[in-house]
C-alpha positions in Angstrom: 122.1 44.8 262.9 125.7 45.8 262.2 128.0 42.8 262.1 130.9 42.4 264.5 133.2 42.0 261.6 132.3 45.4 260.1 132.6 47.0 263.5 136.0 45.5 264.1 137.2 46.6 260.6 135.9 50.2 261.2 137.5 50.4 264.6 140.8 49.1 263.3 140.9 52.1 261.0 141.4 54.4 264.0 145.0 53.2 263.9 147.4 54.5 261.3 149.0 51.1 260.7 145.7 49.5 259.7 144.6 52.6 257.7 147.7 52.2 255.6 147.3 48.4 255.5 143.8 48.6 254.2 144.2 51.9 252.3 141.0 53.1 253.9 139.7 55.7 256.4 136.6 56.6 258.3 134.3 59.6 257.9 131.7 60.5 260.5 128.8 62.9 260.9 126.3 64.4 258.5 128.3 67.2 257.0 131.5 65.2 256.3 129.7 62.2 254.9 127.6 64.3 252.6 130.7 66.0 251.3 132.3 62.5 250.8 129.3 61.3 248.8 129.7 64.2 246.4 133.4 63.7 246.0 135.6 61.3 243.9 136.5 59.1 246.9 135.5 55.5 246.5 133.0 54.2 249.1 133.5 50.9 250.9 130.8 51.1 253.6 128.0 53.6 254.2 126.0 53.4 257.4 123.1 55.7 257.9 120.3 56.2 260.4 116.6 56.4 259.4 116.6 60.1 260.0 119.6 60.7 257.7 118.0 58.5 255.1 114.7 60.5 255.2 116.5 63.8 255.0 118.8 62.9 252.1 116.9 60.4 250.0 117.8 62.2 246.8 121.5 61.7 247.3 121.3 58.2 248.7 119.0 57.1 245.9 121.7 57.5 243.3 122.7 53.9 243.2 124.6 54.0 246.5 124.8 50.9 248.6 124.1 51.7 252.3 123.0 50.0 255.4 120.4 51.5 257.8 121.6 51.2 261.4 120.8 52.6 264.8 122.5 55.6 266.4 124.1 53.3 269.0 125.7 51.3 266.2 127.4 54.4 264.8 128.7 55.3 268.2 130.0 51.7 268.8 131.9 51.6 265.5 133.1 55.2 265.3 134.9 57.8 267.4 132.1 60.3 268.1 130.4 60.4 271.5 127.2 61.0 269.6 126.3 60.5 265.9 122.7 60.4 264.8 123.4 60.7 261.1 126.0 58.6 259.2 129.4 56.9 259.1 131.3 55.9 256.0 134.5 54.0 255.1 136.3 55.2 252.0 139.4 54.2 250.1 142.4 56.5 250.2 143.1 58.3 246.9 146.4 58.3 245.1 147.5 61.9 244.5 149.4 62.9 241.3 152.9 64.2 241.8 152.8 67.7 243.3 153.3 70.4 240.6 153.1 74.0 241.5 153.6 77.4 239.8 155.3 80.5 241.1 151.9 82.2 241.1 150.5 79.7 243.5 150.1 80.2 247.2 151.0 77.1 249.2 150.8 76.2 252.9 153.7 74.1 254.2 153.5 72.6 257.6 156.5 71.5 259.7 155.9 68.9 262.4 152.3 69.9 263.1 151.3 67.1 265.5 147.8 67.9 266.7 145.1 66.4 264.4 142.6 69.1 265.2 145.1 71.8 264.1 145.9 70.0 260.9 142.2 69.5 260.1 141.4 73.2 260.8 144.3 74.3 258.6 143.0 72.2 255.7 139.6 73.8 256.2 141.3 77.3 256.1 143.1 76.3 252.9 139.8 75.4 251.4 138.2 78.7 252.5 140.9 80.7 250.8 141.0 78.6 247.6 144.4 77.0 248.3 144.5 73.6 246.7 147.7 72.1 248.1 149.0 71.7 251.6 152.6 70.3 252.0 153.4 68.5 255.2 156.6 67.3 256.7 156.7 63.5 257.2 156.3 64.0 261.0 153.0 65.9 260.7 149.7 64.3 261.9 148.2 61.8 259.5 145.7 63.3 257.0 143.4 60.3 257.4 143.3 60.4 261.2 139.6 60.5 262.1 140.1 63.7 264.1 141.8 65.4 261.1 139.0 64.3 258.8 136.3 65.5 261.3 138.1 68.9 261.8 138.1 69.6 258.1 134.3 69.7 258.0 134.3 68.2 254.6 137.2 70.2 253.1 139.3 67.0 253.0 137.5 66.2 249.7 138.9 69.3 248.0 142.4 69.8 249.3 145.4 67.7 248.3 147.8 67.1 251.2 151.3 65.9 250.3 153.8 64.4 252.8 157.4 65.2 251.7 160.9 65.6 253.0 160.1 69.3 253.7 163.7 70.7 253.9 164.6 69.0 250.6 161.4 70.1 248.9 161.8 73.7 250.0 165.4 73.7 248.8 164.2 72.7 245.4 162.0 75.8 245.2 164.1 78.5 246.8 165.2 80.0 243.4 161.7 80.3 242.0 159.5 81.0 245.1 159.4 83.4 248.0 159.4 81.2 251.0 157.9 82.8 254.1 158.3 81.3 257.6 156.2 82.3 260.6 158.6 83.3 263.5 158.5 85.5 266.5 161.5 87.4 265.2 160.0 88.0 261.7 159.0 91.1 259.9 155.6 92.7 260.9 153.1 91.1 258.5 151.0 94.3 258.6 153.9 96.4 257.2 154.6 94.2 254.2 153.3 94.4 250.6 152.2 90.8 250.0 151.0 89.1 246.9 148.9 85.9 247.0 151.8 83.7 245.9 154.7 81.8 247.4 155.1 79.2 250.1 154.1 79.9 253.7 155.7 77.7 256.3 154.3 77.2 259.8 156.0 75.2 262.5 155.3 72.9 265.4 152.8 74.0 268.0 155.5 74.2 270.8 158.9 74.5 269.0 158.2 76.4 265.8 160.0 75.8 262.5 162.9 73.3 262.7 166.4 74.7 262.0 166.8 72.6 258.9 163.6 74.0 257.5 164.3 77.5 258.6 167.5 77.4 256.4 165.3 77.3 253.3 163.1 80.3 254.4 164.0 83.6 252.7 161.4 85.8 254.5 160.6 85.6 258.2 157.2 87.0 259.1 155.2 87.5 262.3 151.7 88.5 263.4 152.1 91.7 265.5 150.8 91.3 269.1 148.8 94.0 270.8 148.1 92.3 274.1 149.8 90.0 276.6 149.2 86.5 275.1 152.4 84.5 274.7 151.5 82.9 271.4 148.7 82.0 269.0 147.3 78.6 268.1 148.9 77.5 264.9 145.6 77.1 263.0 144.5 80.6 264.1 147.9 82.0 263.0 147.5 80.3 259.7 144.2 82.0 259.1 145.5 85.4 260.0 148.6 85.0 257.8 146.8 83.7 254.7 144.2 86.4 255.0 147.0 89.0 254.8 148.3 87.3 251.7 144.9 87.2 250.1 143.7 90.7 251.3 144.6 92.5 248.1 144.0 89.7 245.6 
């Protein structure tokens, strides 16, 4: 039976303050936990159901310490309404200083508050082979359980850096094309784009902040063909990055 102390610890990690204090985070569900087990993240706790154990004996048999629990224990400790597979606690990783080349394509996010959007954008970055996502300090926390869940395992492959975004962009304006998504931008479909530069996407409601916009040297937009007022920021990210990658 799962101890009260372990449940209390896992539940505390739903709060950013305690994630930072313990330098740990929670991963839930079969897909995300399997990705975690094959990554370089250090495990603290691994809770699995009998069904998950039977299905993934080969992976779990590689010297991993785990505890077999009931589905209701996973639900009690975690954030999912249902989880018949696994839950893990892992230590946060320390990233090396961000170093990028002018030939890289980087996603930069300004004040993206919704954890689901951030997680989906990380998954999009992984799909298109983008290794680095730069976030303003006001963005949702990378280790938020909803972010981790929304990445569907891509959190293990993408490095997410939290920086003073206006200052960081200013340092790169002379060497990089910096593109900002805006309603008054140039039609993306009419541009000759190479898969390089920094692509900035702004807050779900307010767009890119003025202090960030000052560092942008190319405003771009996705042309609209219907009556919708706007696009979800994660959807917009996928469309924009696809246009950059289309001729690569």
